[in-house]
Structures are given as C-alpha cells and as structure tokens.
N, C-alpha and C positions, 0 to 999 in steps of 0.2 A: 570333278563330276562331269560326266559326258552330257552333251546336249542331245537328247533323243527326239526333240521336236522336229529336227530337220530330216529325220529318217522317214522315208515314205514306204508304206507297204505296197507291194505290187498290186495293180488293179487287175481284177479278174476279167477276162474277156470270154465271150462265148458266141458261137455262130451255129446256125442250123442250116442244113442243106437238104434239098429234095431233088431227086433225079427221076424223071419220067421220060425214058427215051422215045416214047411215042409223041410227046409234046415239046420236048426241048432237046437242043443239040448238046447241051452240057448241064451239069447240076446248077440249080438256082439257089441263091441265098434267100432263105425264107424268114430268118430272124438273126439279129445280131445286137449285141449290147455289151456294156461294161458295167462293173460294179454290181449294184442291186439288180439291174436288168439281166446281167449275165447269170447271176444266181437264180433268178426266176426261170430263165431259159433252161438251165441245168435241172432245176427242180421239176419243171414240166416234163422234160425228157425222161427223167427217172420215173415219174409217176406213170408215164405212158409206156414204160418198158423199152424205151429207145436206148440202144447201146451208146455209150459215150466214148470218144477217143480224144485223148489229150495230145495236142500238138501245138505248143505255144507259138512257134514260128509261123505255122500255117494260119492259125486263128488271127495272128497279128496282121497278116496280109488280107485275109478274108474280111476282117472287121472294117476294112476301108471300102468295101463294096456296098452299094445300095441294096436294100432289101428288094427282091424281085429281079436282080441282075444275074445273068449267067456268069459263071466263073470264067475268067480269061484263059485262053489256051495255055499260057505259061504255067498255070496251076493244074492242068489236067492230070499230070503224072502223080502229083502229091495227093490229089483228091481220089484218083483211081486206086491208089494204095489203100486209102481209108474205105472206099466202097468194097474192095476185095475183102478186107477184114470183116466188114459188116455182112457181106454175102456168106462168108465162111461161118460166122456166128449163127446166121439164120439157118443155114443148112445143118449145122450141128444140132440146133434146137429142133429142127424138123425131124431129124433122124432119131432123136431121143423120145419123141412123143409115141405113145403106144398106138 
C-alpha cells in the first residue's frame, strides 16, 4: 500500500495587478495570496468580471512582491503580454456592444 500522506497538492497562488500610466511607471501589485486567499482573489475577480490569465511562472515571481509595489523592470515584458491580452479582450467586448 502506498503512503499518500506525503503527497502534497500544489498550493494555489493568485496576484492582482493595476496599471494606471498617469499615476505609475509600471503595474502595481494590488493583491496577492496563496491557498484560501488566492481562491478569494480569484472569486472576487470573477464576480467583478475581471478577466483571468493563468501563468504559474509569473504568479510565482509576482507573489514575492509586496502589495503596493511596482513590478520590477525584468517583469515588464511578461506583464506587457498579459496587458495586451486584456486590452484585446476589452476591445472585442466594446465592439460587440450594440
């Protein structure tokens, strides 16, 4: 019989970013958490209609930042790709509205 007690399920991580180019040079970490807190962040985003993007590697790095911190320059490209994805979603939704 195998010992399944030593197996650990991966812990869910979630981060939320905000970008206001008039106030900040880079996106700012507005929330971050793991486990139940991550699930709450995800649930609140869904309730608010905020699109979600899964990127385990990026959220792993972002989760090390303090809430309120701007993302470091070495993450600009990765976050810019996500922002471009979100802008495309927003534009698609805008064009579909009557």
